[in-house]
C-alpha positions in Angstrom: 56.0 117.6 122.0 58.6 115.7 123.3 61.8 114.2 121.0 61.2 110.9 120.4 57.5 111.0 120.5 55.1 110.8 117.3 51.8 112.2 118.0 48.5 111.3 120.0 49.2 107.1 120.2 52.7 108.2 121.8 50.6 110.5 123.9 48.5 107.7 124.8 51.3 106.0 126.7 53.5 108.5 127.8 54.3 107.1 131.1 56.0 104.2 129.0 58.0 106.5 126.3 59.5 108.0 129.7 60.6 105.1 131.3 64.2 104.4 130.3 64.6 101.3 128.6 65.9 97.9 130.5 67.9 95.6 128.6 67.8 91.8 128.8 70.8 90.9 131.2 71.9 88.7 127.7 71.4 91.9 125.7 73.6 93.9 128.4 76.2 91.5 128.3 77.0 91.4 124.9 76.9 95.0 124.8 79.6 95.0 127.6 81.5 92.5 125.4 81.2 94.6 122.6 82.5 97.8 124.4 85.7 96.2 126.1 86.8 94.0 122.9 86.0 97.5 121.6 88.0 99.6 123.8 91.2 96.9 124.0 91.2 96.9 120.4 91.7 100.9 120.6 94.2 100.2 123.0 96.4 97.7 121.1 95.9 100.4 118.0 97.7 102.5 120.4 100.5 101.5 121.7 101.5 100.1 118.5 101.3 103.3 116.9 103.5 104.6 120.0 105.8 102.3 119.2 106.2 103.1 115.2 106.1 106.7 116.2 109.6 106.5 118.1 111.4 104.0 115.6 109.3 105.8 112.0 111.8 107.2 109.5 111.7 108.1 106.0 110.3 105.0 103.8 111.3 103.9 100.6 115.3 104.4 101.8 117.6 101.0 102.5 117.5 99.8 105.9 121.1 100.7 107.4 122.8 98.2 110.0 121.0 99.3 113.0 117.6 99.2 111.5 118.4 95.4 110.5 119.4 94.8 114.1 116.6 96.6 115.3 114.1 94.1 112.6 115.5 91.6 114.6 115.2 93.0 117.7 111.7 93.9 117.6 109.3 91.3 116.5 106.5 91.2 114.5 103.4 91.2 116.3 101.4 87.4 116.1 98.4 86.7 114.2 96.1 86.7 116.9 97.3 89.7 117.9 96.7 91.6 114.9 93.3 90.3 114.5 92.3 91.8 118.2 93.7 94.9 117.1 92.7 95.4 113.8 88.5 94.7 112.8 87.9 94.0 109.4 86.7 96.6 107.5 84.2 95.3 105.3 83.5 98.4 102.9 87.5 97.6 102.2 86.1 93.8 102.0 88.9 92.8 104.4 88.8 89.0 105.6 91.6 87.7 108.1 93.0 84.5 106.9 93.0 81.9 109.7 95.8 81.5 111.9 96.8 77.7 111.1 95.8 78.6 107.6 98.4 82.1 108.0 101.2 80.3 109.8 101.1 77.1 107.0 101.0 79.5 104.3 104.5 81.6 106.0 106.3 78.3 106.6 105.9 77.6 103.0 106.6 81.4 101.5 110.0 81.1 103.9 111.2 77.8 102.7 111.0 79.2 99.0 113.1 82.2 99.8 116.6 83.2 101.2 117.4 86.0 103.7 118.1 88.1 100.5 114.7 87.6 98.7 112.9 90.8 98.4 108.7 90.2 98.6 106.1 91.5 98.1 102.5 91.2 100.3 99.9 93.0 98.0 96.0 93.1 99.9 97.2 90.4 102.3 98.2 91.7 105.5 97.5 88.5 107.5 100.2 86.8 105.1 102.5 89.7 105.8 101.9 89.5 109.5 102.5 85.7 109.8 105.5 85.7 107.5 107.3 88.5 109.4 106.3 87.2 112.9 107.8 83.9 111.9 111.2 84.7 110.9 111.9 88.4 109.7 112.8 89.3 106.3 114.2 92.9 105.7 113.2 92.8 102.3 109.6 92.3 102.9 107.2 94.6 102.4 103.5 95.2 102.7 101.5 97.1 99.5 98.1 98.1 101.3 95.6 101.1 100.8 94.5 100.9 104.6 96.9 102.9 106.5 96.4 101.6 109.6 98.6 99.0 109.1 101.9 101.0 109.3 102.1 100.9 112.5 103.2 97.3 112.0 106.7 98.5 110.6 106.6 102.1 109.3 109.6 101.0 106.7 108.2 98.0 105.4 104.7 99.9 104.7 104.0 100.8 100.8 100.7 102.7 100.3 99.0 101.4 97.4 95.5 102.2 95.8 94.6 99.7 93.5 92.8 102.5 91.2 96.3 103.8 90.8 98.0 100.7 90.1 100.8 101.6 88.7 101.4 104.8 91.1 104.0 103.2 92.9 107.5 104.4 94.6 110.6 104.3 92.4 112.8 102.2 94.5 110.2 99.0 93.9 110.1 99.1 90.3 111.2 95.9 88.9 112.0 95.0 92.2 109.9 92.0 93.6 111.7 88.3 93.3 108.4 86.9 95.0 105.1 88.4 95.1 102.3 87.4 97.2 98.8 88.8 96.1 95.0 88.8 97.4 92.9 91.3 95.0 90.0 92.6 97.4 87.7 92.4 95.1 86.1 89.5 93.3 86.1 90.7 89.6 88.1 91.3 85.7 88.2 94.5 86.2 90.2 94.3 89.9 91.9 91.9 88.5 93.1 93.7 85.6 94.5 96.6 87.7 96.4 93.8 89.5 98.4 92.6 86.9 99.6 96.2 86.1 100.7 96.9 89.6 102.4 93.2 88.7 104.1 94.3 85.6 104.9 97.3 87.5 106.9 95.8 90.1 108.2 92.0 89.2 112.0 91.8 88.7 112.8 91.4 85.3 115.1 88.3 85.6 112.8 86.2 87.1 109.8 86.4 90.1 107.5 84.0 91.6 103.8 85.1 91.8 101.2 83.4 94.2 97.5 84.3 93.3 95.0 84.3 96.4 90.9 84.6 95.2 87.8 83.0 94.3 87.5 79.9 92.6 84.9 81.8 90.6 87.6 83.6 89.2 88.5 80.7 87.5 85.3 78.9 87.2 84.2 81.9 84.7 87.0 82.4 82.7 88.6 85.3 84.0 92.2 84.0 85.5 92.8 82.7 82.2 91.6 85.8 80.2 94.0 88.2 82.3 96.8 86.4 83.7 97.9 85.2 79.9 101.5 86.3 79.1 104.8 84.7 81.1 105.9 86.0 83.4 102.1 86.3 84.6 100.6 83.4 83.5 98.8 80.8 83.2 98.5 80.3 86.1 98.4 77.1 88.1 96.4 76.1 91.2 98.4 74.9 94.1 97.9 72.9 96.7 96.8 75.6 99.0 93.5 76.8 99.8 93.1 80.1 101.7 90.8 79.9 105.1 88.7 83.1 106.3 86.6 83.5 109.4 84.2 85.5 107.9 83.7 84.3 103.8 81.4 81.3 102.6 83.1 81.1 99.1 85.8 79.0 97.7 89.1 80.3 97.9 92.2 78.6 96.1 95.4 79.9 95.0 97.4 80.0 91.6 101.2 80.3 91.1 103.0 81.4 87.6 106.5 78.9 88.2 107.2 75.6 87.4 105.9 73.4 89.7 104.0 75.0 91.7 100.8 72.9 90.9 102.5 71.1 94.2 103.5 74.0 96.3 101.2 73.8 99.9 100.8 70.1 98.9 103.7 69.6 102.7 101.5 71.7 104.6 98.6 70.3 105.1 96.2 71.4 108.3 98.8 70.7 111.7 102.0 70.3 109.6 
């Protein structure tokens, strides 16, 4: 029996089963577009990877004067380039911010920072890309599980596993002045793991924390239950409402600092 046939019923239409399947013109066009986009995504990633290898050095080491100049001379990819290069991995619960939102957030964050600010982006690569594309800061770091993003800036990438929340390079313990976090899963367990990370990396002299998550985490009491002790809480809902291209859930953001309620109010659509 030929492969693919399922007994007598298939034999009755051997001419049909032996004929190649013809795709409609519309279906073929969609398939060709998908394959072309996939090939372009792989090409863009290869270019970034090659560039990253050329400048890759030991991580977790302060940047030299030459590396600081290189950071200025090698601009971060745009959000559009990032989204066309890195597909969302839904298994990792990855959903990129819209370009408009990412850049509005970047502008608001920069207005809160100085050139020396030590700022960490936890599980929110779109925010990191927009921030560094707008104006790169040498002390920005991206904490991510997905090691594809290391090609964006090897010296600023920190591998981060939420299931091992306190496994942080020694140099970053008690280090950061500002932390932006967008936990990938919407539950209390994930937020408690994130809190352990925050306790590990906040600067004990003071640190602003901006949390992006679903409004359901506020409605069901998770935020109030998890983020209770200063400086991690109580959290205040800001004026920023994150925008994603693939999510129907309502999202919002919360800050831990005095006056966080007004953060984002001057950065509306098109601002």
